[in-house]
C-alpha atoms as one frame of an Amber mdcrd trajectory, in Angstrom:
protein
 -39.790-126.981 -88.501 -40.065-124.170 -85.972 -37.531-126.228 -83.811 -35.107
-126.406 -87.084 -35.412-122.695 -87.638 -34.286-121.628 -84.213 -31.170-123.931
 -84.478 -30.350-122.282 -87.773 -30.853-118.584 -86.331 -28.758-119.416 -83.363
 -25.551-120.654 -85.545 -26.192-117.156 -87.383 -25.772-115.232 -84.337 -22.525
-116.853 -82.925 -20.850-117.503 -86.269 -17.747-114.900 -86.107 -15.862-112.943
 -89.135 -12.597-111.314 -88.732 -12.665-108.498 -91.337  -9.236-107.412 -92.776
  -7.971-105.522 -95.751  -5.326-106.255 -98.473  -4.214-103.590-100.756  -4.247
-105.840-103.931  -5.448-108.784-105.554  -3.189-111.892-104.650  -1.362-113.007
-107.631  -0.986-116.662-106.658  -2.175-118.660-103.454   0.491-120.833-103.665
   3.280-120.565-101.008   5.948-121.207-103.329   5.040-118.571-105.688   3.920
-116.036-103.368   6.161-113.164-103.871   3.790-110.329-103.447   2.674-109.045
 -99.801  -1.017-109.986-100.352  -0.248-113.262-101.442   1.933-114.047 -98.799
  -0.273-113.010 -96.268  -3.063-114.800 -97.390  -1.329-118.195 -97.746  -0.005
-118.000 -94.466  -3.589-119.028 -93.199  -3.700-121.555 -95.723  -0.362-123.577
 -95.457   1.926-124.744 -92.930   6.139-125.400 -93.127   7.642-128.167 -91.282
   9.052-125.612 -89.215   8.453-122.046 -87.582   9.606-119.523 -85.525   8.192
-118.997 -81.964   6.402-116.039 -80.845   9.757-114.515 -79.466  11.384-114.887
 -82.929  14.196-116.566 -81.079  13.785-120.484 -81.484  12.778-122.739 -84.276
   9.666-124.730 -83.379   7.884-127.743 -85.064   4.931-127.122 -87.157   4.074
-130.075 -89.665   7.145-131.735 -87.889   6.512-132.487 -84.504   9.963-133.052
 -83.789  13.428-132.535 -85.559  17.081-133.136 -85.166  20.688-133.285 -87.024
  21.872-136.642 -87.234  25.070-134.966 -88.129  25.912-131.375 -89.762  24.743
-132.488 -92.973  21.875-134.825 -92.077  18.437-133.456 -91.142  15.831-135.624
 -89.928  11.919-134.623 -89.583   9.480-136.638 -87.494   6.050-135.601 -89.121
   2.576-135.269 -87.298   0.356-138.287 -88.045  -2.976-136.037 -87.379  -2.680
-133.505 -90.227  -5.394-133.532 -93.160  -5.414-131.534 -95.921  -8.314-129.186
 -96.757 -10.048-132.049 -98.830  -9.768-134.511 -96.224  -6.794-136.318 -97.491
  -3.915-136.998 -95.136  -0.783-135.263 -95.119   2.687-137.406 -95.133   6.157
-137.533 -96.187   5.388-137.946 -99.729   4.172-134.332-100.138   7.307-133.040
 -98.469   9.200-134.782-101.124   6.927-133.919-104.077   7.280-130.175-102.776
  10.966-130.229-102.800  11.000-131.657-106.356   8.602-128.955-107.604  10.635
-126.274-106.158  13.795-127.649-107.720  12.122-128.035-111.145  13.011-126.026
-114.125   9.420-125.461-115.261   8.799-122.972-111.845  10.234-119.638-111.622
  10.541-119.089-107.855  12.851-117.018-105.757  12.692-119.540-102.918  14.051
-122.125-104.794  17.372-120.774-103.980  17.053-121.549-100.447  17.525-125.373
-101.322  20.254-125.317-103.744  22.490-127.216-100.904  20.143-130.131-100.683
  21.511-133.133-102.125  18.431-135.382-101.404  15.194-135.558 -99.798  14.022
-138.983 -98.826  10.896-140.477 -97.390  12.095-142.869 -94.964   8.295-143.944
 -94.130   5.046-142.153 -94.281   6.010-139.693 -91.511   9.916-139.284 -91.449
  12.032-137.398 -93.822  15.622-137.358 -94.302  17.479-134.422 -95.946  20.814
-134.682 -96.901  22.945-131.488 -97.580  25.896-131.131 -99.694  27.614-129.153
 -97.055  26.714-127.622 -93.686  24.226-125.072 -94.166  23.412-122.308 -91.573
  19.854-121.794 -92.852  18.805-125.784 -93.044  16.302-125.459 -90.664  14.765
-122.064 -91.759  14.625-123.432 -94.959  11.625-125.813 -94.160   9.203-123.147
 -93.276   8.306-123.342 -96.934   4.618-124.217 -97.172   4.255-127.761 -98.306
   2.058-128.752-101.240  -0.354-131.331-101.706   1.099-134.149-104.067  -2.169
-135.993-104.731  -3.826-132.404-106.293  -0.815-131.429-108.274   1.277-134.403
-109.267  -0.323-134.328-112.641   0.017-130.741-113.024   1.563-129.761-116.236
   2.260-126.009-115.522   2.128-124.954-111.881   2.857-121.374-113.006  -0.621
-120.859-114.356  -2.513-123.628-112.529  -5.852-123.300-111.290  -4.556-124.389
-107.955  -3.248-121.108-107.524  -6.475-119.278-107.161  -8.056-122.449-105.831
  -5.512-123.836-103.290  -5.801-126.753-101.078  -3.573-126.613 -97.878  -3.207
-127.906 -94.284  -3.567-124.480 -92.610  -5.982-123.226 -89.672  -8.345-121.715
 -92.634  -9.279-122.869 -95.906 -10.205-120.756 -98.966 -14.161-120.250 -99.547
 -14.429-117.443-101.792 -12.171-115.280-104.033 -13.789-112.611-105.924 -10.660
-110.364-107.220 -10.852-106.856-106.530 -13.695-107.299-104.191 -13.466-109.930
-101.437 -11.611-113.101-100.247 -12.926-115.188 -97.692 -11.351-118.079 -95.660
 -13.264-120.353 -93.398 -11.946-122.247 -90.530 -10.882-125.787 -90.973 -12.608
-128.155 -88.848  -9.764-130.572 -88.818  -6.779-128.348 -88.281  -4.304-130.480
 -86.539  -3.650-127.786 -83.467  -7.546-127.467 -83.085 -10.371-125.495 -84.956
  -9.760-121.626 -84.933 -12.089-119.940 -82.874 -13.090-117.504 -85.196 -15.354
-118.846 -88.193 -14.319-116.657 -90.843 -11.655-114.428 -92.260 -12.833-111.586
 -94.666 -10.131-109.898 -96.682 -11.582-106.688 -98.326  -9.735-105.675-101.601
  -9.076-102.137-101.015  -6.119-100.544-103.283  -6.628 -97.060-101.705  -4.902
 -96.755 -98.401  -7.262 -93.660 -97.459 -10.310 -96.025 -97.982  -8.954 -98.781
 -95.943  -8.112 -95.962 -93.033 -11.710 -94.835 -93.201 -13.216 -98.435 -93.234
 -10.918 -98.835 -90.016 -12.168 -95.845 -88.241 -15.716 -96.854 -88.979 -15.295
-100.152 -87.590 -15.724-102.126 -90.777 -12.462-103.781 -90.310 -11.069-105.571
 -87.034  -7.663-105.202 -87.660  -5.770-102.841 -89.578  -2.299-100.975 -89.882
  -2.122 -97.352 -89.561   0.356 -94.859 -90.667   1.929 -92.587 -88.065   0.527
 -89.400 -89.263  -2.848 -91.106 -88.849  -1.969 -92.111 -85.120  -0.763 -88.777
 -84.153  -3.261 -86.513 -86.087  -6.315 -88.284 -87.259  -7.637 -90.503 -84.845
  -9.768 -89.336 -81.653 -10.716 -90.457 -78.237 -13.475 -92.563 -79.627 -11.330
 -94.479 -81.658  -9.043 -95.578 -78.788 -12.138 -96.492 -76.694 -12.886 -98.822
 -79.476  -9.515-100.418 -80.621  -6.316-101.481 -78.867  -3.096-100.354 -80.364
   0.301-102.572 -80.615   3.491-101.141 -82.065   7.043-102.620 -82.343   9.679
-102.055 -84.766   9.197-103.874 -88.097  10.928-106.653 -89.541  11.382-104.696
 -92.720  12.961-101.485 -94.334  12.335 -99.306 -97.264  14.921 -98.267-100.054
  15.578 -96.431-103.197  16.871 -99.061-105.569  18.961 -98.221-108.830  18.719
-100.076-111.804  22.354-100.983-112.178  21.940-102.288-115.565  21.550 -98.660
-116.873  24.540 -96.882-117.835  23.850 -93.800-115.873  23.664 -95.765-112.552
  27.036 -97.519-113.113  29.280 -94.969-111.976  29.627 -95.425-108.051  30.294
 -91.591-107.722  27.010 -90.880-109.218  25.253 -93.283-106.545  27.280 -91.794
-103.580  26.131 -87.968-104.856  22.551 -89.050-104.695  23.076 -90.527-101.474
  24.566 -87.334-100.010  21.869 -85.272-101.686  19.248 -86.759 -99.355  18.248
 -85.978 -95.822  17.236 -89.687 -94.062  16.373 -87.866 -90.583  14.290 -85.116
 -92.414  12.296 -87.889 -94.056  11.747 -90.054 -90.855  10.901 -87.073 -89.245
   8.297 -85.761 -91.773   6.812 -89.073 -92.496   6.970 -90.882 -89.089   6.655
 -88.460 -86.090   9.228 -90.777 -84.125   7.849 -93.923 -85.280  10.609 -95.378
 -87.255  14.244 -95.115 -87.309  16.985 -94.473 -90.045  17.775 -97.431 -92.016
  21.972 -97.938 -92.292  22.015-100.872 -94.383  20.772-104.499 -95.838  20.519
-106.127 -92.494  18.029-105.212 -89.639  19.417-103.902 -86.065  17.901-106.990
 -84.226  20.006-109.322 -86.433  23.408-110.740 -86.217  24.453-109.448 -89.354
  23.889-105.713 -88.330  26.843-103.481 -88.142  26.557-100.908 -85.944  29.833
 -99.042 -86.943  28.162 -98.235 -90.240  26.439 -94.870 -90.028  23.759 -93.350
 -92.376  25.615 -90.538 -94.271  24.563 -87.096 -93.487  23.214 -84.850 -96.132
  26.108 -82.866 -97.942  24.481 -80.864-100.898  28.085 -79.341-101.738  29.792
 -82.567-101.845  26.861 -84.021-104.052  27.213 -81.259-106.616  30.956 -81.798
-106.857  30.583 -85.420-107.557  28.142 -84.708-110.137  30.107 -82.033-111.654
  33.226 -84.359-112.036  30.619 -86.990-113.772  29.674 -84.247-116.313  26.560
 -82.972-114.690  25.530 -79.330-113.918  22.683 -76.896-114.293  22.628 -77.058
-117.949  22.854 -80.878-118.005  21.494 -82.079-114.791  21.265 -85.467-113.800
  17.956 -86.848-114.425  16.069 -90.010-113.347  12.597 -91.511-112.519  11.452
 -93.015-109.357   8.631 -95.895-109.508   6.521 -96.848-106.467   2.966 -97.963
-105.659   0.138 -96.507-103.991  -0.277 -99.728-101.790   1.008 -97.817 -98.900
   0.073 -94.007 -98.078   3.739 -93.450 -96.916   5.760 -94.198-100.031   4.251
 -91.941-102.389   4.769 -88.804 -99.984   8.650 -90.317 -99.240   9.017 -90.174
-103.222   7.725 -86.342-103.145  10.371 -85.764-100.402  13.139 -87.558-102.027
  12.348 -85.268-105.234  12.493 -82.067-103.502  15.660 -82.916-101.612  17.496
 -84.329-104.652  16.494 -81.109-106.655  18.611 -79.038-103.973  21.654 -80.971
-105.391  20.282 -80.274-108.949  18.982 -83.510-109.920  15.708 -83.728-111.577
  13.541 -86.288-110.561   9.998 -87.432-112.149   7.792 -89.635-110.044   5.475
 -92.274-111.040   2.970 -93.775-108.688   1.428 -97.274-109.842  -1.212 -99.736
-108.635   0.540-102.403-106.760   0.041-105.360-108.973   0.903-103.200-112.136
   3.719-101.973-110.396   5.178-105.621-109.716   4.371-107.269-112.936   5.159
-104.319-115.356   8.069-102.698-113.426   9.535-104.490-110.832  10.012-108.102
-112.037  10.539-107.230-115.647  13.376-104.719-114.525  11.822-102.031-116.289
  12.649 -99.175-114.032  15.303 -96.333-113.612  14.779 -96.505-109.802  12.058
 -97.980-107.484  10.892 -97.037-103.862  10.322-100.281-102.337  10.853-102.380
 -99.210  11.795-105.826 -98.094  10.808-107.778 -94.939  13.339-109.925 -93.599
  13.449-113.113 -91.537  15.313-112.855 -88.247  18.237-114.854 -90.086  18.884
-113.065 -93.199  20.152-114.486 -96.446  22.035-112.318 -98.470  22.198-114.855
-101.390  18.676-113.802-102.110  19.078-110.359-102.634  22.849-109.542-103.205
  24.371-112.673-104.936  24.743-112.347-108.795  23.120-115.449-109.427  19.852
-114.087-108.470  19.998-111.210-111.034  17.372-113.264-113.083  13.899-113.278
-114.018  11.970-114.361-110.840  14.977-113.451-108.641  15.121-110.875-105.653
  18.320-109.220-106.924  15.904-106.710-108.766  18.677-104.022-109.068  21.243
-105.965-110.828  23.703-105.838-108.154  27.199-107.834-108.874  30.240-107.959
-106.707  32.688-110.838-107.184  33.994-110.246-103.621  30.290-110.446-102.217
  29.369-113.191-104.362  32.584-115.346-102.695  31.527-113.964 -99.181  28.051
-115.009 -99.568  29.276-118.686-100.778  31.903-118.829 -98.124  29.241-117.991
 -95.372  26.584-120.416 -96.637  28.365-123.407 -94.921  29.464-121.157 -91.651
  27.536-122.797 -88.682  29.521-121.114 -86.059  27.748-117.990 -84.827  30.503
-115.760 -84.414  32.113-116.419 -87.480  28.847-115.963 -89.587  28.183-112.829
 -87.678  31.562-111.068 -88.827  31.372-111.987 -92.288  27.943-110.641 -92.226
  28.961-107.493 -90.823  31.807-107.014 -93.634  29.095-107.387 -96.219  27.015
-104.850 -94.622  29.767-102.243 -94.999  30.745-103.278 -98.375  26.945-103.349
 -99.776  26.332 -99.883 -98.133  29.321 -98.393 -99.551  28.448 -99.163-102.988
  24.975 -97.626-102.820  23.102-100.052-105.187  20.376 -99.008-102.853  20.248
 -95.878-100.843  18.758 -97.419 -97.445  16.050 -95.245 -96.195  13.887 -96.060
 -92.959  12.638 -98.905 -90.862   9.171 -98.092 -89.844   7.439 -98.928 -86.636
   4.754-101.397 -87.186   1.498 -99.942 -85.841  -1.453-102.248 -85.315  -5.026
-101.657 -84.214  -7.259-104.259 -83.132 -11.022-103.892 -82.425 -11.566-104.646
 -78.663 -14.291-107.204 -79.590 -11.363-109.406 -80.492 -10.217-111.381 -77.420
  -6.928-113.214 -76.564  -4.428-111.041 -78.415  -0.978-111.684 -76.887   1.576
-109.255 -78.520   5.000-110.438 -78.682   8.356-109.620 -80.758   6.930-111.250
 -83.812   3.710-109.364 -83.596   0.244-110.207 -82.828  -0.509-113.123 -85.104
   1.447-116.007 -83.537  -1.719-117.261 -81.777  -4.629-116.308 -84.245  -6.495
-119.678 -83.903  -7.134-118.875 -80.077  -8.714-115.268 -80.893 -12.276-114.930
 -80.231 -15.027-112.590 -81.411 -18.979-112.922 -81.342 -20.739-110.967 -84.104
 -23.711-111.527 -86.224 -22.047-112.122 -89.134 -22.475-115.735 -90.883
C-alpha cells in the first residue's frame, strides 16, 4: 500500500498544467460553429483540419492529411493519415471528411464558414484514407478551405439539430487535447490526448480561466497565476517592473488582425456616403494609435493587412480635417442645432476598445457629432447586438488569414443571419470583382484585383479602419521549448514543457 501511495504522489508532482485566461464563455466548442474568439481558441486544441499553415505562414502543410495534390486545376486529392483516433478511441477516416462537408452545406446549420465550400462540386471517399474533391471551377482558396476542423461522423450522424446539440459543449475531436471539464464562467480544462497522432503533448493539462474583466486577467498574470497572457502596450510600458520581466519572456510581433468602427448601412442615417466621409475626416487615427499603443501598433488603411498580397500601399489613411468634416455634415443638413448623432457599441473583452471608443467620441465631438457609448460583456455583445445587427455602429475587429477571402466580409450574399458582412455592405461592382477573383489562381492577376477592391471599399467608408495592434505575449520562464515565428508562439505547443505541482 505504501509503495502504491508513493507512485501516486510522484505522478502528482510531475503532472503539469498550463494556465491561460479567456475573456468569455465559449459559445460552441464546434469548429464549424465557433465564431467568437474564445470558442475558436479552444477548439483549436480539440480539432484538426486536413491541412494547416506552417510556422512561417508561407506554406500549407499536411495535418490530418499526410499528403495532398491537384490532379488538375479542379480536382484535389488528399491522402489521409492512418494513425489518427478520435478522443473516444474510434478511428478517423475519409467518412468523417465527407460527413463534415455535408454538414457544412446543409440548410440545417447557419455557419459563416459554409461559404468557403460554395465552389465544391463533390467530395468523395475513394477509400478509407483517400478523399477526392471536385471543384466547379478553379478556386484560389481550395486548399485553405480544408483547414476547417473535421467532425466525427460516428458521434453526429443521427444528430437532428447540430446548432443546439450537446456535442457543442461536450466535443469529440482528434486534437492534441480533449475536453475534461467545462464550467461556465469559471474554468475549462483540457487534458492531453494520449493517442494524438503527432505524439502526446508534454504538458498534461490546459486550464482556461474564464475572466471577463481585463484588469483581473492582468493582475492574475502579474501574480504568476497565469503562464501565458496578452498584455496591452500601456501595461507593458507603464505597469510592469523588473521582477515581472525576470519571470516572464516577452514575444511581440504585428498581429494578423485589425480594429474598425463599422456603420450599420441598413440605417438611413449611414446610407449617405458623404456622412461616412465626414465621420472619417473627423477622426485622427495617428492620435488614436499614439495614445493607446505607445508605438506598439500601426494605422490600418484598409480591409487587407500589409503582409498580404491584397494590400494596397498606395491607399493612405485620411488625415483629420475638422473643417471639411463640418462642411460635409452641413450639406447633409446637420449643424450645431441639429447635430449628427449615433451610438458606438463595443465589448469589455479588450481593455483597449472601451478607451478607443472614448477617444473617438472626443474626436468626433470636435466636428459637432454627438456620440453615445455602450460597453457590453462579450457574449451579450455578440448575441444581442452584432449577429442580430441591432446596432448603429460597432467597434470590433477581424483576425485574417494570410490569404484573405473578401467574399466572407464584403460580398452582399453574406449580409444574412450568421454571415460576416455585419454592416450590410452592398456594392455590385465589388460583388462582381469578388466573384471574378475566386477562380483566379495566377498570383499577379489576383493581387491586382484585390488591391483595386481595397481602394474601392476604403473610399466608401463602410468601416472606419483604425489600427493594427502588435500582439504582445508574455510567457512564464517555467515554460520551455518556445519557438517564436511569424505565426506566433503556438505552432509547436505539443512540445512545450512545464514541471509544477498541479494535478
